[in-house]
C-alpha positions as CSV (number, residue, x, y, z in Angstrom):
1,X,210.9,92.9,67.6
2,X,211.7,94.4,71.0
3,X,209.1,96.9,71.4
4,X,210.3,100.1,72.5
5,X,209.3,102.1,75.8
6,X,207.1,105.3,75.0
7,X,206.6,107.9,77.7
8,X,204.2,111.0,77.6
9,X,206.0,114.3,77.7
10,X,203.3,117.0,77.2
11,X,199.4,117.5,77.6
12,X,197.2,119.9,76.5
13,X,193.0,120.1,77.3
14,X,190.2,122.3,76.5
15,X,187.1,121.3,78.9
16,X,184.1,122.3,80.5
17,X,186.0,122.9,83.1
18,X,188.7,125.3,81.9
19,X,191.5,125.7,78.9
20,X,194.4,125.0,79.9
21,X,195.4,121.6,81.2
22,X,196.5,123.6,84.9
23,X,192.8,124.9,84.9
24,X,191.3,121.5,84.5
25,X,193.0,119.5,86.1
26,X,193.0,121.6,89.4
27,X,189.0,121.7,89.0
28,X,188.9,118.0,88.3
29,X,190.9,117.7,92.3
30,X,188.6,119.8,93.7
31,X,185.6,118.3,92.8
32,X,184.1,120.9,90.2
33,X,181.2,120.3,88.0
34,X,181.5,122.0,84.6
35,X,178.2,120.7,83.7
36,X,175.1,123.7,83.3
37,X,171.8,124.9,81.3
38,X,172.4,124.6,77.2
39,X,172.8,128.0,76.1
40,X,174.5,126.9,72.5
41,X,171.0,126.9,71.6
42,X,167.4,127.2,72.4
43,X,166.7,124.3,74.1
44,X,163.5,125.7,75.8
45,X,161.0,122.7,74.1
46,X,163.6,120.0,75.0
47,X,163.5,117.3,77.3
48,X,167.2,117.7,77.8
49,X,168.3,121.3,78.6
50,X,171.6,120.5,80.2
51,X,174.8,120.0,78.9
52,X,178.7,120.3,79.6
53,X,180.0,123.0,77.1
54,X,183.4,124.9,77.1
55,X,182.5,128.4,78.1
56,X,186.4,130.0,77.6
57,X,188.0,129.0,74.8
58,X,189.1,131.9,72.5
59,X,190.0,130.1,69.1
60,X,192.4,132.7,67.8
61,X,194.9,132.3,71.3
62,X,195.7,129.7,69.1
63,X,195.2,129.6,65.9
64,X,195.1,131.8,63.5
65,X,192.0,134.3,63.1
66,X,191.7,133.6,59.0
67,X,192.2,129.8,59.8
68,X,189.7,129.5,62.4
69,X,186.7,130.6,60.4
70,X,187.1,127.7,58.2
71,X,187.1,125.1,60.9
72,X,184.5,123.3,62.8
73,X,184.9,123.3,66.7
74,X,186.0,119.9,67.2
75,X,189.2,121.1,65.2
76,X,189.3,124.2,66.4
77,X,189.8,122.1,70.0
78,X,192.4,119.8,68.7
79,X,194.7,122.1,67.6
80,X,194.7,123.9,70.4
81,X,195.2,120.9,72.2
82,X,197.7,119.9,70.3
83,X,199.7,123.4,70.2
84,X,199.4,122.9,74.5
85,X,200.5,119.4,74.3
86,X,203.6,120.3,72.1
87,X,204.6,123.5,73.6
88,X,204.5,121.5,77.4
89,X,206.7,118.9,75.7
90,X,209.4,121.2,74.7
91,X,209.2,119.7,71.5
92,X,210.3,121.5,68.5
93,X,209.1,120.0,64.8
94,X,211.4,121.0,62.0
95,X,212.8,119.6,58.5
96,X,214.6,117.7,60.8
97,X,212.5,115.6,62.5
98,X,209.2,116.4,61.0
99,X,208.8,113.2,59.2
100,X,209.1,111.3,62.4
101,X,206.2,112.9,64.1
102,X,202.8,111.2,63.4
103,X,199.4,112.7,64.0
104,X,196.5,110.1,65.4
105,X,193.3,111.5,66.7
106,X,190.2,110.2,68.1
107,X,186.3,111.7,67.2
108,X,183.0,110.0,67.1
109,X,180.8,112.3,65.1
110,X,182.5,115.2,62.9
111,X,181.2,118.3,62.1
112,X,177.4,117.9,62.9
113,X,176.6,121.7,64.2
114,X,178.4,122.3,61.0
115,X,175.8,120.1,59.0
116,X,173.4,121.5,60.9
117,X,173.9,124.8,59.8
118,X,174.3,124.5,56.1
119,X,171.3,122.3,55.8
120,X,169.3,125.0,57.2
121,X,171.0,127.9,54.7
122,X,170.9,125.3,51.7
123,X,167.0,124.5,52.4
124,X,166.3,128.8,52.5
125,X,169.0,130.4,50.8
126,X,169.9,127.5,48.2
127,X,172.8,125.6,47.9
128,X,174.8,128.2,46.0
129,X,175.0,129.4,49.4
130,X,177.1,126.8,50.6
131,X,180.6,127.2,51.7
132,X,183.6,125.9,49.5
133,X,185.0,125.1,52.8
134,X,182.0,122.7,54.2
135,X,183.3,119.1,53.4
136,X,186.6,120.2,54.7
137,X,185.4,121.4,57.7
138,X,182.8,118.4,58.9
139,X,184.7,115.1,57.8
140,X,186.3,113.5,61.2
141,X,190.0,113.0,59.7
142,X,190.4,116.6,59.5
143,X,191.3,117.0,63.1
144,X,194.1,114.9,62.3
145,X,194.9,116.7,59.0
146,X,194.4,119.9,60.6
147,X,196.7,119.8,63.4
148,X,199.5,118.4,61.2
149,X,198.9,121.0,58.6
150,X,199.0,123.8,61.3
151,X,202.4,122.0,63.3
152,X,204.2,120.4,60.0
153,X,204.1,116.8,61.6
154,X,204.5,114.4,58.8
155,X,204.6,111.2,60.0
156,X,201.8,108.6,60.6
157,X,198.6,110.4,59.9
158,X,195.5,108.9,61.4
159,X,191.9,109.5,62.3
160,X,190.0,107.2,64.2
161,X,186.3,107.2,64.4
162,X,184.9,104.5,67.2
163,X,181.8,106.2,68.9
164,X,183.0,106.5,72.6
165,X,186.1,104.8,72.4
166,X,187.5,106.8,69.8
167,X,190.3,108.9,71.7
168,X,191.5,106.1,73.6
169,X,192.0,104.0,70.2
170,X,194.2,107.0,68.9
171,X,196.4,107.1,71.9
172,X,196.8,103.4,71.8
173,X,197.5,103.5,67.9
174,X,199.6,106.3,68.8
175,X,201.6,104.3,71.2
176,X,201.8,101.3,68.9
177,X,203.1,103.3,66.1
178,X,206.1,104.8,68.2
179,X,206.9,101.5,70.4
180,X,207.5,99.4,66.3
181,X,209.5,102.3,65.4
182,X,206.7,104.1,62.6
183,X,207.6,107.7,64.4
184,X,209.4,108.7,67.1
185,X,206.8,111.1,68.6
186,X,203.1,110.9,68.1
187,X,200.4,113.5,68.9
188,X,197.3,112.1,69.9
189,X,194.1,112.0,71.7
190,X,190.6,112.9,71.0
191,X,188.3,116.1,70.3
192,X,184.6,116.4,70.3
193,X,181.9,119.3,69.6
194,X,178.1,118.2,68.9
195,X,176.5,120.3,71.7
196,X,173.5,120.8,69.0
197,X,169.7,119.9,68.5
198,X,170.5,116.7,66.3
199,X,172.8,115.3,68.9
200,X,170.7,116.0,72.0
201,X,167.4,115.1,70.4
202,X,168.6,112.3,68.9
203,X,170.6,110.9,72.4
204,X,167.4,111.9,73.8
205,X,165.0,110.1,72.0
206,X,167.4,106.9,72.9
207,X,166.9,107.7,76.7
208,X,170.7,108.2,77.1
209,X,170.9,111.5,78.8
210,X,169.9,112.3,82.0
211,X,167.0,114.8,82.3
212,X,168.0,116.4,85.8
213,X,167.3,120.0,84.4
214,X,166.7,121.3,87.7
215,X,170.2,120.2,89.1
216,X,172.5,120.1,86.6
217,X,175.6,120.0,88.9
218,X,174.2,116.9,90.3
219,X,173.2,115.2,87.2
220,X,176.0,113.3,86.3
221,X,175.7,110.7,88.8
222,X,177.9,107.4,88.4
223,X,177.7,104.6,90.1
224,X,175.0,106.2,92.3
225,X,171.4,104.5,92.7
226,X,169.5,107.8,91.2
227,X,171.6,107.8,87.9
228,X,169.4,108.7,85.1
229,X,172.0,109.1,82.3
230,X,175.0,110.9,81.1
231,X,175.6,114.5,80.1
232,X,176.7,115.4,76.5
233,X,180.2,117.3,76.7
234,X,182.8,118.7,74.3
235,X,186.3,119.6,74.1
236,X,189.9,118.2,73.6
237,X,192.4,116.5,75.1
238,X,195.7,115.9,73.7
239,X,199.5,114.0,74.1
240,X,202.7,114.0,73.4
241,X,204.0,110.6,73.3
242,X,207.6,109.8,73.0
243,X,210.3,106.8,72.0
244,X,212.0,106.6,75.8
245,X,215.7,107.5,74.5
246,X,214.0,110.2,71.9
247,X,212.4,112.1,74.9
248,X,215.8,111.5,77.0
249,X,217.9,112.7,74.9
250,X,216.3,116.0,74.4
251,X,216.0,116.3,78.4
252,X,212.2,116.5,78.3
253,X,210.4,116.0,81.2
254,X,208.2,112.3,81.9
255,X,204.9,112.6,83.0
256,X,204.0,108.7,82.8
257,X,204.7,105.7,80.5
258,X,202.6,104.0,78.3
259,X,202.9,100.5,78.3
260,X,199.6,98.5,77.4
261,X,197.0,98.6,74.9
262,X,193.8,96.4,74.1
263,X,190.8,96.7,71.7
264,X,187.9,94.0,71.3
265,X,184.9,94.0,70.1
266,X,181.3,93.1,72.1
267,X,179.6,91.4,68.8
268,X,176.4,92.2,70.9
269,X,174.2,95.7,70.4
270,X,174.2,98.5,69.0
271,X,173.8,100.5,72.0
272,X,174.1,98.4,74.9
273,X,176.8,96.2,76.2
274,X,176.6,92.3,77.2
275,X,175.5,91.9,81.2
276,X,178.2,90.3,82.2
277,X,181.1,92.9,80.4
278,X,182.4,90.1,78.0
279,X,184.2,92.4,75.7
280,X,185.5,94.6,78.2
281,X,186.7,91.9,80.3
282,X,188.8,91.1,77.3
283,X,190.1,94.4,76.7
284,X,191.4,95.0,79.9
285,X,193.4,91.5,79.8
286,X,194.4,92.3,76.8
287,X,195.9,96.0,77.8
288,X,197.3,94.1,80.8
289,X,199.3,91.5,78.6
290,X,200.3,94.1,76.2
291,X,201.8,95.6,79.5
292,X,203.0,93.1,81.1
293,X,200.8,93.8,83.9
294,X,199.6,91.4,86.5
295,X,196.0,92.3,87.9
296,X,197.6,92.7,91.2
297,X,199.8,95.7,89.7
298,X,196.6,98.0,89.0
299,X,196.2,100.5,91.6
300,X,193.5,102.8,89.8
301,X,191.3,102.6,87.4
302,X,189.8,106.1,85.1
303,X,187.0,104.4,84.6
304,X,184.3,104.7,81.3
305,X,181.6,105.6,84.3
306,X,179.2,107.1,82.2
307,X,176.1,108.0,84.8
308,X,173.7,105.4,82.7
309,X,172.5,102.7,84.2
310,X,173.6,99.5,82.5
311,X,177.1,101.3,81.8
312,X,178.1,101.2,85.5
313,X,176.6,97.6,86.7
314,X,178.2,96.1,83.9
315,X,181.6,98.2,83.7
316,X,181.9,97.1,87.4
317,X,181.3,93.5,86.8
318,X,183.9,93.4,84.5
319,X,186.3,95.1,86.8
320,X,185.8,91.9,89.5
321,X,186.0,89.7,86.8
322,X,189.2,90.8,85.8
323,X,190.8,91.5,89.2
324,X,189.0,89.1,91.5
325,X,189.4,90.1,94.8
326,X,192.0,92.8,94.3
327,X,188.9,95.0,92.4
328,X,188.1,95.6,96.2
329,X,191.5,97.0,97.1
330,X,192.0,98.9,93.6
331,X,190.7,103.0,93.6
332,X,188.2,103.5,90.7
333,X,186.9,106.9,89.8
334,X,184.6,108.6,87.1
335,X,186.1,112.0,85.4
336,X,182.5,112.1,83.8
337,X,181.1,113.0,86.7
338,X,182.3,116.7,86.5
339,X,183.3,116.9,82.5
340,X,180.4,115.6,81.6
341,X,180.9,112.5,78.3
342,X,182.6,114.4,75.9
343,X,181.8,111.1,73.4
344,X,185.0,110.9,70.8
345,X,187.0,112.9,72.7
346,X,186.2,111.3,75.9
347,X,189.4,109.0,76.0
348,X,192.0,111.7,74.5
349,X,190.8,114.1,78.0
350,X,190.7,110.8,80.3
351,X,194.2,109.2,79.1
352,X,195.8,113.1,80.0
353,X,194.0,112.7,83.2
354,X,195.5,109.3,83.6
355,X,199.2,110.6,82.6
356,X,198.5,113.4,85.4
357,X,197.3,111.2,88.1
358,X,200.4,108.9,87.9
359,X,202.1,112.2,87.7
360,X,200.9,114.0,90.6
361,X,199.8,110.8,92.5
362,X,196.1,111.8,92.9
363,X,193.0,110.3,91.9
364,X,190.4,112.9,90.9
365,X,187.2,112.0,92.9
366,X,183.8,111.0,91.2
367,X,181.6,113.5,92.5
368,X,177.9,113.1,93.2
369,X,178.2,109.6,94.6
370,X,175.9,109.6,97.2
371,X,173.9,106.7,97.5
372,X,175.4,104.1,96.2
373,X,173.9,101.1,93.9
374,X,174.3,98.4,95.6
375,X,175.6,96.3,92.7
376,X,178.3,99.1,92.2
377,X,180.4,98.1,95.6
378,X,183.7,99.1,94.4
379,X,186.1,101.9,95.9
380,X,184.9,104.7,93.4
381,X,186.6,107.8,95.5
382,X,183.9,109.5,95.9
383,X,183.7,113.2,96.5
384,X,187.1,114.6,97.0
385,X,190.6,113.4,95.6
386,X,192.9,111.5,96.8
387,X,196.4,111.2,97.5
388,X,198.0,108.2,97.1
389,X,200.5,105.6,95.5
390,X,200.1,104.8,92.0
391,X,202.4,102.9,90.2
392,X,200.1,101.7,87.2
393,X,196.4,102.3,86.2
394,X,194.4,101.6,83.5
395,X,192.1,104.0,81.5
396,X,188.5,102.8,80.2
397,X,186.6,103.8,76.8
398,X,183.3,101.3,75.5
399,X,181.6,102.9,72.5
400,X,178.4,102.4,70.6
401,X,178.5,99.4,67.8
402,X,180.5,97.5,71.2
403,X,183.4,99.5,70.3
404,X,186.4,98.5,73.2
405,X,189.4,100.6,74.0
406,X,191.8,100.6,77.4
407,X,195.1,101.8,78.1
408,X,197.5,100.9,80.6
409,X,200.3,103.7,82.2
410,X,202.9,103.3,84.6
411,X,204.7,105.4,86.6
412,X,207.9,105.9,84.8
413,X,211.0,104.3,86.5
414,X,214.1,105.1,84.7
């Protein structure tokens, strides 16, 4: 069966750089950081006291106040960014098309802060004080469920939970669903909000987080020899994907075309990639093949780029294995250097970033790359955004459990 062409027609973002796509994208291209001291809870006794928190989000700007009270923050972010993307796309969902509009979301952990809250309440005040909304607040699929309910999308509905690859897996599955005709439109992306004691304490116990508490804006240093871990983040990013002729018929603006998707497993370790990056290599190659692209066609990669000692070296090795000599000609950057790592939501916002990079022909920089790791020897667009020609690009996401996802987009050419 011939694949239908799939394009991006709308985006929505809530990130530590700002609420709204334009606000975040502008800050990202200016090289501004959204990382600072933790304010969500008293972190004074924690070894890690920094995070990338969303600072300007007001749920009732996007969601009915009564409903918002019954949604965990990760679901609020999903509903808000989905609404932004729908409006940006100029999409109207009604009885004539509702069953042809799908929702595909990614999330890593679900409502962990709500679990913390009601565990404490149950211990201190008894089980009768647990809200009847507790389970719907915390289950991971409620982001897809509530987006469907709020906006009336009755097509395929899927929530993906694959750690830090979840958002990219969701967008990839949405792309496949539209491509094969399961739906004509997909609202897709990822969200996460787990800046809470259990998550920070747990990741710190793994020695995964940066402890550069004195210089939070400098703490995330992908590909730099002084990097010491990632920065936990929160927020959401959603896109509207649309079958090309459907988008043309309604006169939608097209930001980019989604052409390929890869997904693989390392089969190696619960938290570490294999040293040769085998799973990432196969995943990038799968996305290229799926998109009918050659290595030389790729001009840019939005890297997973977590700022952990192991990830950045292994990802660099994987890129060099896939692209050979061309690896030194393409650009690579890590938006996490400014946004922090949104875990399961990262792939959602980075898919939006990829589409905007292609639309504007501007590559966001990797900030804080001041002393390059000798093993990280590619062009990481250090410090300053770069205006350049971008025909095709990839976005990489790799998660605990050895799960990998890569998305390929290209400039729409009619």
